[in-house]
N, C-alpha and C positions, 0 to 999 in steps of 0.2 A: 405128409398127411394130406389127403385129398379134401377138396371143399365139402364133399358129401359127409366126411367125418365131422367137420366143424358143424355142418347143418344138423346132423343127428344130435350132437351134444347140445346145441342151442335149443333144439326142439324139446329135449328133456328138461332143460333149465326153464324154458317158458312154461312147460306143463307144471313144473314144480311151483313156479311163481304164482300160478293160479290158486294155489292152496294157502297162500299168505294173505294177511289182511289187505283189504282193498287199498288202503293208504300207502302200502309198500309196493304194490304192483307196478304202478307207473314209473316211479324212480328206478326200479330194478330193470324194467324193460328199456328205459332210456340208456342205462349203462351197457346193455347188450348191443344197442344199435351201432356205436362206433366200431365195435369189434367185428360185427357183421360187415360193415362197410369196408374195413381194412382187408379182411381175409376172404370173405365169400365173393366179393365183387372185385378183388384185386386184378389189375390189368396193367399193361405197359403204358407209360406216358406217350402221348401223341404230340410231337412238336413240329411246327412249321418254320422252316428256315427262310428268312428274307434278307435282302441286302445284295451287295455286289457279288458276282460269281468270281471264283478263283482263289478265295481265301476265307478262312473262318470256320468251315465245316469240320475239318480235321481237328482244329484247336478246340472247338466246342465239344466234340466227342471225347477227345483226350481229357479235357477238363472235367467231364462228367464221370468217365470210367477210370481215369488215372492210368490208362493204358491205350496202346494203339489198337483200335478196333475197326478202323476204316481200312479197306484194302487199297493197294496202290491204284491211283487213277480215279478214286471215288470222289475226290475233292470237286471235280468238275462234272460228275455224273448228275444230270438233272433231267430225268425222263418223265417227270410229272406223276410219279407213283410213290406210294409209301414204301420206305425201306426199313428193314429191321436190323438193329445193331445190338449186340449183347456179348456177354461172356458166360461161359458155362457156370451154372449154379448161382451166378450173381444177379441175373435178371436181364431184361431187354427194354429197349425203347423203340418207338416207331418215329421215323423222321421223314418229312416231306420236304424235299429241296425245291422251294418255290422261287428261287432266285432267277433273274433273267439269264438266258433267253428261254426258259421253260415255256411250253405251250400253255396258253391260258385255258384252252378247252380241256387239255389233259388235267390241269390243276383243278379246274372246276369239277371234273368227274371224281377226282380223288377226294376233294373236300365234301362232295355229296355222299361218298362211300363211308368216310370216317370223320367224325367231328373232331377238330383240333382242340387240344387242351391249352396250348400256349403258342403264340407267335414270337419268334425271336429274330429281331433285326440285328444282324452281326456284321461288323465292319472293321477293317484295320484302321489304325490311326493315320489317315491320309488327309490331305487338304480338302476343303469343301470345293466341289467342282460341279459341272453340268451332269456328270455321270451320277452323282449322288441324287440330284433332283429327279433323274429318270428312275433310279432305284426306289425313291420315295413314292413316285407316281405308281410304279408297278406294285409296291407293297399295298397301297391304298386299294388298288383293283382286287388284289387277292383277298383282303379283308372284306371287301364288298361281296365277293363270291361266297365266302364262308358265311356271311350274314344272311344269305338267301335261304338257308336251311332252317333258320329259326333256332330256338333253344338258347341255352346260356351263351353269352358272348365271351369268347376267349380273349384274354388280355394280351398286350404287346410288351415285350421286354427288350430294351436296347442293350446290346453287348458290344463293347469295344475291345478288340484284340490289341492290347497295348504293346508298344515297342519299348525302346530305351528312352523315349522322350517323356514329356510331361503328360502322363496318362490321365490325370484328373482334368486338365484343361481340355484335352481331346474328348474326354467323356462328356464334359459340359457342352462342347460344340455339337456332339451327336445328339444329346438330349434336346438342345434348342432346335436342331434341324427336324427332329421327329415331331416336335410340337408345331411345326409350320404347316402341317397337314391336319385338318380337322378330323379326317377319318382315322388317322393314327393317334392323334392327341386324345381323342375320346376313349381310347382303349389302353392308354399307357399305364404300365405298372411300375415304370422307373427305368433307370439305366445303370449299368455297372461296367467297370473295366475288368478285363480278364488278363491279369499279369501272370508271368511265369511263376512256378513254385507253389508252395502250400496254400497260398491265398486263393487258389482255384476252388477250394472247398466252398467258398461263399457262393459260387455259381449254383451248385446242387441245392443248397439251402434256399437260395432266392427263387429258383425255379419251382421247388417243392411247395413253397408258400402259395403259388398261383395255381397249382394243380388241384383237381377235385380229389376227394378223399380216397377214391378207389385206385388212383394212380400214384399216390404219395409213397405207399409202401414199396412199390417197385423202384421208385427213384432212390429211396434210402438204401435198398439192397444193391442196386447197380453202381451207385456212387461210392459205397463203403464209407459214407460220411457218418462218423460216430455221433456227432451232435444231433443229426437228423434221426438216426436210429434210436438214440436215447429218448428223444421226444416221443416217437411213436411207441416205444416200449412202455413209457410212462402212462400213455393212454390205456394200454392193455392192462397194466398193473393196477391202475386206479379203478378201472371198470370191474376187473375180476375181484379185487379186494372188496369193493362195495357189494357185489353180488354174494361173495362168501360170507360177509357180515350178516346179510339178511337171511341167507339160507341157514347159517349156523345158529341163528337165533330162534329157529323153529322149535316149538314145544313138542317135537316128535322124536324121541330118543332113537339114535342111529339112522333115522330115515335120510338125513342129509349127508351121511358119510360117503357113500359111493359117488354122489354127484360132486362133492367137494374135492375128493381126490382126483376125479377125472378133470375137473375144472382147473386144479392146480397143475396137473401134468400137461394139459393143453396150453396153459399160460406159458410154461417153460418152453414147450415146443414152439410156441408162437414167437417167443423172444429169440430162439435159435434161428428161426426163419427170417426174422427182421435183420439179424446180423449177417445174413447171406449164407448160412449153413443149411444143410438138409433138415427139413422138419420131420422129427421122429419122436413119437411118444415113448418108444423104447429107450432112446438115448436120453430123453428128458427124465424118465424114471431113474436111470443110472445116475444122472446128475443130482437128482433129489436125494437119492440114497447116499451119494458121496458127501452131500452137505451135512449128513447126520440127522436128517429129518425123519425121526422115528414115528411112523404112522400110528403104531399102537399106542405110543405114549401120548401123541397128540389127541387121539381119540379118548383116552382115559382122562386127560386134562379137561377136555370139553364136557364129557359126560359127568366127571367129578364136579365140575362147576355147577352143573344142573342139580346134581344130587345134594350137594352141600347147601345150595341156596333154594331148594325146592319149596321151603316155607314162604318164600317171596318169589313166586314164579316169574314175574316180569323182570326182576333184577337178575334172576338166574339165567334167563334167556339172553339178557343183554350181555352178561359176562361171557356166556358161551359164544355169542356172536362176535364179541370183541376178540376172543382167543382165536377163532377161525380167521378173522380178518388180519390179525397180527401175523399169524403164521403164513398166510397167503402173501401179504405185503413183503414180509422178510424174504420169502422164497423168490418172489419176482424181482426184488431189488438185488439179491445175490446173483440171479441168473443174468440180469442186465449187466452187472459189474463183470461177470466172468465172460460172457459171450460177446458183449459189445465193447466194454472198456478194456478188456484184456488183462484183468487181474488174475492172480494165481488161484488155484482151487482152495488153497489154505486161506487166502485172504477172503474169498467168497464165503467160505465156511464161517469165518469169524464175523463177517458182516451179517450173515444170516442169524447167528446167535444173538448179536447185539440188537438187531432190528426186531427180532421176535420178542425181546423183553420190553420193547417200547409199546406196551398196551395200556393206554390211559386208564381204562376201567379197573386194571389190576394194580395200579400204583397206589402207594399209601397217600 
């Protein structure tokens, strides 16, 4: 799905919102904003690598992608320009290798071209020596160059490539050394060790926290980090559910139906995209059908709620809105479980049915 498709849908939603009571407009528009940020402004994260040359770059990329994406010889490639790394359908990131002996003039030009999202000072677990002091001085110069362009100041994350020794002790040493330079200490976001194995997942989560919203989705996709993907999917589900509740509560029979179905289909397609799959409304529709989400029945339930309770219009609208919200939330939760958590279709279908029943306004 192209950004223009999202934009068209959101324009329709915003036009519809204008017909709602003024007290509801602001809250609904606020729910649309995070989705716009995630999908319409989505871009690759921009990371700047600092520290000693010769080690850390390959480990960092492998820790993020979970695969070898750096070509042979790229560990020591430091030409002062932004490099793009990625995997097909998973996403990409931009990396500026600013480690010594990269040209300061080249790095200054690259930082003027693209604003960094995060600086990463990465270092193997080595004894503290004069070379580290030179690397810290060089890092301070790079941060000063980046600060000349103004705008938000990117944070600095220290990453230790741990070996077989005491990783925590070495991390504490690196943390203390980074704080010896005021230029670095003022931007510190923390330090972490990068041990072998599954614990590398912490790296993607920690980096994502420091990224702007428009770069977080790509980090979740490229890292295939389920916890991170679930967090982003929950933002989408929450926002779309809130919008569905407000739209479903409109006192205009059938007027909300096309936009609700479009909204739900887009939500499922968005969750597919978050998981690293192709974003397709057609495939989303097939998944919704496989869940057993009978559109006609859902429409009848909502319109029936209005009809039965039409003698108390406000309550009837509330019930209708609650049914729309319950169905949307159940659909989003089932999509997240299937595409991100990896449950079976049968399990996703069962989850959808259970969640759909959890509608507070319809309980005894």
